[in-house]
C-alpha positions as a printed NumPy array, in Angstrom:
array([[  73.199,    7.111, -103.686],
       [  71.928,    3.77 , -105.02 ],
       [  69.889,    1.612, -102.669],
       [  71.415,   -1.714, -101.581],
       [  70.149,   -4.685, -103.546],
       [  69.155,   -6.556, -100.38 ],
       [  67.478,   -5.178,  -97.254],
       [  69.926,   -4.39 ,  -94.493],
       [  70.397,   -7.223,  -92.027],
       [  68.565,   -6.757,  -88.727],
       [  67.52 ,   -8.852,  -85.759],
       [  63.933,   -8.708,  -86.952],
       [  64.814,   -9.969,  -90.428],
       [  66.97 ,  -12.767,  -88.999],
       [  64.195,  -13.895,  -86.633],
       [  61.541,  -13.738,  -89.326],
       [  63.634,  -15.785,  -91.765],
       [  64.67 ,  -18.299,  -89.109],
       [  61.064,  -18.688,  -88.   ],
       [  59.896,  -19.309,  -91.558],
       [  62.6  ,  -21.934,  -92.01 ],
       [  61.672,  -23.729,  -88.78 ],
       [  57.977,  -23.588,  -89.672],
       [  58.625,  -25.092,  -93.082],
       [  61.226,  -27.734,  -92.292],
       [  61.564,  -28.162,  -88.529],
       [  64.234,  -27.374,  -85.955],
       [  66.789,  -29.618,  -87.614],
       [  66.803,  -27.441,  -90.719],
       [  68.094,  -24.387,  -88.887],
       [  71.828,  -23.783,  -88.959],
       [  73.728,  -20.52 ,  -89.14 ],
       [  75.077,  -21.516,  -92.545],
       [  71.614,  -22.315,  -93.91 ],
       [  70.147,  -19.179,  -92.392],
       [  72.888,  -16.987,  -93.833],
       [  72.221,  -18.51 ,  -97.234],
       [  68.497,  -17.776,  -96.965],
       [  69.318,  -14.183,  -96.043],
       [  71.921,  -13.801,  -98.765],
       [  74.672,  -12.812,  -96.338],
       [  77.892,  -14.308,  -95.019],
       [  77.641,  -16.456,  -91.904],
       [  79.784,  -14.213,  -89.675],
       [  77.444,  -11.268,  -90.258],
       [  74.793,  -13.039,  -88.181],
       [  77.052,  -12.773,  -85.147],
       [  76.713,   -9.015,  -85.178],
       [  73.16 ,   -9.643,  -83.933],
       [  73.206,  -13.071,  -82.242],
       [  76.097,  -14.885,  -80.598],
       [  74.807,  -18.428,  -81.173],
       [  72.169,  -20.43 ,  -83.011],
       [  70.471,  -21.041,  -79.649],
       [  70.036,  -17.297,  -79.226],
       [  68.325,  -17.181,  -82.615],
       [  66.016,  -20.044,  -81.597],
       [  65.226,  -18.231,  -78.364],
       [  64.266,  -15.153,  -80.342],
       [  62.068,  -17.197,  -82.696],
       [  60.343,  -18.799,  -79.71 ],
       [  59.835,  -15.416,  -78.086],
       [  58.29 ,  -14.049,  -81.267],
       [  55.689,  -16.822,  -81.016],
       [  55.086,  -16.045,  -77.326],
       [  54.468,  -12.432,  -78.298],
       [  51.466,  -13.573,  -80.346],
       [  49.655,  -14.932,  -77.271],
       [  46.783,  -12.698,  -76.184],
       [  47.176,  -11.441,  -72.601],
       [  44.445,   -8.805,  -72.611],
       [  42.129,  -10.963,  -70.5  ],
       [  44.5  ,  -10.657,  -67.547],
       [  44.415,   -6.865,  -67.404],
       [  42.795,   -5.624,  -64.21 ],
       [  40.479,   -3.466,  -66.301],
       [  39.289,   -6.36 ,  -68.499],
       [  36.505,   -7.623,  -66.243],
       [  36.676,  -11.343,  -67.01 ],
       [  36.688,  -13.65 ,  -63.995],
       [  39.828,  -15.716,  -63.489],
       [  38.347,  -18.925,  -64.917],
       [  37.125,  -17.249,  -68.095],
       [  40.449,  -15.465,  -68.425],
       [  42.375,  -18.733,  -68.098],
       [  40.123,  -20.381,  -70.683],
       [  40.42 ,  -17.567,  -73.225],
       [  44.169,  -17.292,  -72.725],
       [  44.64 ,  -21.064,  -73.116],
       [  42.758,  -20.99 ,  -76.416],
       [  44.96 ,  -18.119,  -77.654],
       [  48.106,  -19.859,  -76.423],
       [  47.267,  -23.108,  -78.208],
       [  46.382,  -21.244,  -81.407],
       [  49.8  ,  -19.565,  -81.413],
       [  51.528,  -22.913,  -80.941],
       [  49.357,  -24.615,  -83.56 ],
       [  50.549,  -22.056,  -86.107],
       [  54.199,  -22.824,  -85.267],
       [  54.323,  -26.457,  -84.065],
       [  58.027,  -27.044,  -84.727],
       [  59.102,  -24.423,  -82.18 ],
       [  57.004,  -25.972,  -79.384],
       [  59.891,  -28.062,  -77.949],
       [  61.836,  -24.837,  -77.37 ],
       [  58.856,  -23.099,  -75.771],
       [  58.187,  -26.138,  -73.596],
       [  61.493,  -25.57 ,  -71.817],
       [  60.119,  -22.397,  -70.216],
       [  60.733,  -18.676,  -70.698],
       [  64.295,  -18.421,  -69.425],
       [  65.219,  -14.795,  -70.16 ],
       [  62.857,  -14.315,  -73.102],
       [  60.925,  -11.03 ,  -72.597],
       [  57.606,  -12.041,  -74.199],
       [  57.642,  -15.398,  -72.426],
       [  58.3  ,  -13.672,  -69.116],
       [  55.407,  -11.274,  -69.759],
       [  53.153,  -14.3  ,  -70.191],
       [  54.401,  -15.779,  -66.911],
       [  53.969,  -12.48 ,  -65.1  ],
       [  50.43 ,  -11.949,  -66.407],
       [  49.196,  -15.428,  -65.471],
       [  50.776,  -15.43 ,  -62.02 ],
       [  49.6  ,  -11.904,  -61.218],
       [  46.035,  -12.633,  -62.28 ],
       [  45.839,  -15.797,  -60.184],
       [  47.17 ,  -14.024,  -57.079],
       [  44.693,  -11.169,  -57.587],
       [  41.911,  -13.761,  -57.801],
       [  42.848,  -15.029,  -54.352],
       [  45.094,  -17.986,  -55.054],
       [  48.089,  -18.191,  -52.694],
       [  51.363,  -17.559,  -54.55 ],
       [  52.548,  -21.178,  -54.356],
       [  49.329,  -22.427,  -55.923],
       [  49.306,  -19.639,  -58.49 ],
       [  52.726,  -20.951,  -59.52 ],
       [  51.325,  -24.474,  -59.777],
       [  48.461,  -23.271,  -61.95 ],
       [  50.878,  -21.561,  -64.331],
       [  52.98 ,  -24.722,  -64.546],
       [  49.914,  -26.928,  -65.016],
       [  48.583,  -24.796,  -67.833],
       [  51.94 ,  -24.791,  -69.607],
       [  52.232,  -28.574,  -69.322],
       [  48.749,  -29.079,  -70.713],
       [  48.888,  -26.555,  -73.552],
       [  52.381,  -27.295,  -74.806],
       [  51.745,  -31.023,  -74.431],
       [  48.651,  -30.743,  -76.588],
       [  50.679,  -28.955,  -79.255],
       [  53.641,  -31.338,  -79.311],
       [  51.837,  -33.904,  -81.412],
       [  48.552,  -35.085,  -82.829],
       [  46.679,  -37.956,  -81.212],
       [  44.74 ,  -38.573,  -84.413],
       [  47.874,  -38.713,  -86.566],
       [  49.193,  -41.453,  -84.315],
       [  46.976,  -43.944,  -86.143],
       [  47.405,  -45.009,  -89.762],
       [  44.519,  -44.689,  -92.21 ],
       [  44.718,  -48.349,  -93.251],
       [  41.616,  -50.186,  -92.042],
       [  43.482,  -53.51 ,  -92.139],
       [  46.114,  -52.303,  -89.661],
       [  44.047,  -52.955,  -86.553],
       [  42.949,  -56.575,  -86.514],
       [  39.823,  -56.889,  -84.34 ],
       [  41.207,  -60.141,  -82.989],
       [  44.036,  -58.153,  -81.43 ],
       [  42.375,  -54.753,  -80.968],
       [  38.615,  -55.298,  -80.554],
       [  37.932,  -51.651,  -79.737],
       [  39.927,  -50.007,  -82.541],
       [  37.685,  -50.844,  -85.454],
       [  37.311,  -47.158,  -86.368],
       [  40.821,  -46.028,  -85.469],
       [  41.855,  -45.804,  -89.121],
       [  39.384,  -42.934,  -89.535],
       [  41.031,  -40.729,  -86.917],
       [  43.682,  -39.279,  -89.225],
       [  40.991,  -38.136,  -91.65 ],
       [  39.308,  -36.179,  -88.862],
       [  42.504,  -34.984,  -87.209],
       [  41.513,  -31.376,  -86.556],
       [  38.137,  -32.241,  -85.078],
       [  39.589,  -34.994,  -82.889],
       [  42.528,  -32.973,  -81.617],
       [  40.534,  -29.795,  -81.   ],
       [  37.823,  -31.803,  -79.262],
       [  40.412,  -33.428,  -77.012],
       [  41.915,  -30.044,  -76.136],
       [  38.498,  -28.571,  -75.348],
       [  37.508,  -31.574,  -73.221],
       [  40.784,  -31.494,  -71.312],
       [  40.7  ,  -27.737,  -70.791],
       [  37.167,  -27.822,  -69.425],
       [  38.003,  -30.713,  -67.111],
       [  41.108,  -28.909,  -65.88 ],
       [  39.262,  -25.648,  -65.232],
       [  36.354,  -27.435,  -63.551],
       [  38.854,  -29.057,  -61.199],
       [  40.469,  -25.713,  -60.389],
       [  37.05 ,  -24.167,  -59.772],
       [  36.18 ,  -26.916,  -57.282],
       [  39.483,  -26.433,  -55.446],
       [  38.941,  -22.689,  -55.374],
       [  35.437,  -23.003,  -53.956],
       [  36.444,  -25.667,  -51.429],
       [  39.192,  -23.437,  -50.044],
       [  37.088,  -20.307,  -49.788],
       [  38.099,  -18.526,  -52.979],
       [  39.239,  -14.941,  -52.628],
       [  38.933,  -15.099,  -48.839],
       [  42.109,  -17.172,  -48.624],
       [  44.959,  -15.566,  -46.77 ],
       [  47.744,  -15.019,  -49.251],
       [  50.216,  -16.814,  -47.061],
       [  51.948,  -18.895,  -49.718],
       [  55.671,  -19.268,  -49.969],
       [  56.101,  -16.429,  -52.458],
       [  57.116,  -18.664,  -55.344],
       [  57.544,  -17.014,  -58.694],
       [  55.338,  -18.03 ,  -61.599],
       [  56.345,  -21.079,  -63.613],
       [  54.571,  -20.203,  -66.84 ],
       [  56.009,  -19.515,  -70.252]])
């Protein structure tokens, strides 16, 4: 029997193609008609695997979440909670940096997405094991998501034009070098993320030490994790 000219349609192939389209052209480029055309199939055939475009976007977002390293939160790993949070945050941001157009979807939280929920579960569980009360473990998960997704939503450096005449010193006396930021975008943005992450973790460490660390009674309100 002759092989089909095109690979059989599958959820994995749909997600991979949709993700590539979003990466290349942004969320606005994704439609079921455009996606079907990229796959070389009829539009209705997509509905054998996904009911709506939003379900496809959810699956693309979850595929990105699945790339986030969670090994540092395993009980057998040995890293302390601060080091684990740092290493995870770096992995999380790297995954988002590779797929910046899907960040607005990820920023909404995990919903029912399996990989996103595994991230939430790992962060919350590790913080509770470290001695944080459940309510504060939830707050840490939320805080980290706000910071990491926020850092990936845009570039500070790209917010300035590279025209040295754009920032008149009479109006902006401290922006004489602002036109150089775009040229050094990666260094500026990565430096800002590193500075913010260290400041955030230093603040958590001080709170942890001030409250007695692992000796805290785990008497929080039992909130579920708010990470994605």
